[in-house]
C-alpha positions as CSV (number, residue, x, y, z in Angstrom):
1,M,0.1,0.0,0.0
2,D,1.4,3.5,-1.0
3,I,1.0,5.8,1.9
4,T,1.9,9.6,2.1
5,I,2.4,11.2,5.4
6,R,1.7,15.1,5.2
7,H,0.8,17.9,7.6
8,S,-3.0,18.3,7.7
9,R,-4.8,21.2,5.8
10,Q,-8.1,23.0,6.6
11,D,-9.7,21.1,3.4
12,D,-8.9,18.2,5.4
13,A,-11.6,18.6,8.0
14,E,-14.4,16.4,6.5
15,A,-11.9,13.4,6.0
16,V,-10.6,13.9,9.6
17,K,-14.2,14.0,10.9
18,S,-14.9,10.8,8.9
19,I,-12.0,9.0,10.5
20,Y,-13.0,9.9,14.0
21,S,-16.7,9.3,13.3
22,G,-15.9,5.6,12.6
23,K,-17.3,2.9,14.9
24,Q,-13.7,1.6,15.6
25,A,-12.3,5.1,16.2
26,V,-15.2,6.2,18.3
27,A,-14.6,3.0,20.7
28,G,-10.9,3.3,20.7
29,T,-10.5,7.2,21.5
30,L,-12.2,9.8,23.6
31,Q,-14.3,11.2,20.7
32,L,-17.9,11.2,20.8
33,P,-20.1,9.8,17.9
34,H,-22.2,12.6,15.8
35,V,-19.8,15.6,16.4
36,A,-20.5,19.0,14.7
37,D,-18.7,19.7,11.4
38,S,-17.4,22.9,13.0
39,L,-15.4,20.9,15.6
40,W,-12.8,19.5,13.2
41,Q,-13.0,22.7,11.0
42,E,-12.0,24.6,14.0
43,R,-9.2,22.2,15.2
44,L,-7.5,22.1,11.7
45,Q,-8.1,26.0,11.3
46,K,-7.1,27.3,14.8
47,P,-4.6,24.4,16.1
48,V,-3.6,25.0,20.0
49,P,-0.1,26.2,20.5
50,G,2.7,23.4,20.1
51,S,0.3,21.0,18.3
52,Y,1.1,19.2,15.2
53,S,-1.5,17.5,13.1
54,L,-0.5,15.0,10.2
55,V,-2.7,12.9,8.1
56,A,-2.0,9.7,6.0
57,E,-3.0,9.5,2.3
58,S,-3.4,6.5,0.2
59,G,-5.0,6.4,-3.2
60,G,-5.6,10.1,-2.9
61,K,-7.8,9.5,0.2
62,V,-7.2,10.6,3.9
63,V,-7.1,7.5,5.7
64,G,-5.3,8.4,9.0
65,H,-4.8,11.1,11.5
66,I,-2.3,11.7,14.2
67,A,-1.9,14.7,16.4
68,L,1.2,15.5,18.7
69,Y,0.7,18.2,21.4
70,V,4.0,19.4,23.0
71,N,3.5,20.2,26.7
72,Q,3.6,24.0,27.1
73,N,4.6,23.8,30.6
74,M,8.4,24.9,30.8
75,R,9.3,21.9,33.0
76,R,7.8,19.4,30.7
77,R,8.7,21.0,27.4
78,H,10.6,17.7,26.7
79,S,7.4,15.9,26.5
80,G,4.3,15.5,24.4
81,Y,1.1,13.7,24.0
82,I,-0.1,11.7,20.9
83,G,-3.7,10.9,19.8
84,M,-4.5,8.9,16.6
85,A,-6.9,7.1,14.4
86,V,-7.2,5.2,11.2
87,L,-10.4,5.1,9.1
88,D,-12.4,2.1,9.6
89,G,-11.7,-0.6,7.2
90,H,-8.2,0.4,6.7
91,N,-6.7,-1.1,9.9
92,G,-3.9,-3.5,9.6
93,Q,-2.5,-2.0,6.3
94,G,0.5,-0.1,7.9
95,I,-1.1,3.4,8.1
96,G,-0.7,3.5,12.0
97,T,2.9,2.4,11.9
98,A,3.6,4.9,9.1
99,L,1.8,7.8,11.0
100,M,3.7,6.7,14.3
101,R,7.1,6.7,12.7
102,E,6.6,10.1,11.3
103,V,5.3,11.6,14.6
104,I,8.4,10.0,16.4
105,D,10.9,11.4,13.9
106,L,9.1,14.9,14.2
107,A,9.3,14.8,18.0
108,E,12.6,13.3,18.5
109,S,14.7,14.6,15.6
110,W,13.1,18.0,15.2
111,L,11.4,19.1,18.4
112,N,13.8,17.7,21.0
113,I,10.9,15.9,22.6
114,T,12.4,12.9,24.5
115,R,9.2,11.7,26.3
116,L,6.1,10.7,24.1
117,E,3.0,9.9,26.1
118,L,-0.6,8.4,25.1
119,T,-3.4,6.5,26.8
120,V,-5.0,3.5,25.2
121,F,-8.0,1.6,26.3
122,S,-6.9,-1.7,27.8
123,D,-9.2,-3.7,25.4
124,N,-7.5,-2.1,22.3
125,I,-5.2,-4.9,21.5
126,S,-4.3,-3.7,18.0
127,A,-3.3,-0.3,19.1
128,R,-1.4,-1.6,22.1
129,R,0.6,-3.8,19.6
130,L,1.3,-0.9,17.6
131,Y,2.6,1.3,20.5
132,E,4.5,-1.4,21.9
133,K,6.3,-1.8,18.5
134,S,7.0,1.5,18.3
135,G,9.0,1.5,21.6
136,F,6.2,2.6,24.1
137,D,6.0,1.0,27.5
138,V,3.0,0.4,29.9
139,E,3.7,2.9,32.9
140,G,0.3,2.6,34.6
141,E,-3.3,1.6,34.5
142,A,-6.3,3.8,35.1
143,R,-9.4,1.8,36.2
144,G,-12.9,3.3,35.0
145,F,-10.9,5.9,32.8
146,A,-13.8,6.7,30.5
147,F,-17.4,6.0,29.7
148,R,-17.9,4.1,26.6
149,D,-21.2,2.6,25.1
150,G,-22.8,2.3,28.6
151,E,-20.1,1.2,30.6
152,F,-16.8,2.4,32.3
153,V,-13.4,1.0,30.6
154,D,-10.0,1.0,31.7
155,A,-7.2,2.7,30.0
156,L,-3.2,2.3,30.0
157,Y,-0.9,5.1,30.4
158,M,2.1,4.4,28.0
159,A,5.2,6.4,27.2
160,R,8.2,6.2,25.0
161,V,11.3,7.7,26.6
162,T,14.5,8.0,24.6
163,E,17.8,7.2,26.2
164,K,18.9,10.7,25.9
165,S,16.4,11.7,28.5
166,I,17.1,8.9,30.9
167,D,21.0,9.4,30.6
168,N,20.6,13.3,31.4
169,G,18.7,12.5,34.4
170,N,21.5,10.4,35.9
171,E,24.4,12.4,35.2
């Protein structure tokens, strides 16, 4: 599969909304079903400071999205938080891997981010495999983390910490 990763544009709002409106994405993220069109238009038009939004294209269609939020607290500027989703029906085709690879390179090679964080629902096995393959480790569990489809579900806190930051802390 030919996958191109690029920065998102305002005209991607409808495609990104479609990604996060999918049944799998709603179940695997903190997004709600049936969000207003203006939500993603606003997010892509007026991003929060320190945020980077990338999309994956395949066959001329946007099929994945990832966002990196660099921590704005001066003492935590070395860290960032990731959120992502792949269009329903396109899972298992390398899209998540390509997005993750690109955002890790952006964070570590260009933004001097040495700690990447994310949360993942405990029952989202495919996402956990992707994150573990990408160097993320489980750091903790949050019981009853979010309400989804009529019940509370647990989540895992995961992080990828580069050796550079570990070594600096021990000098």
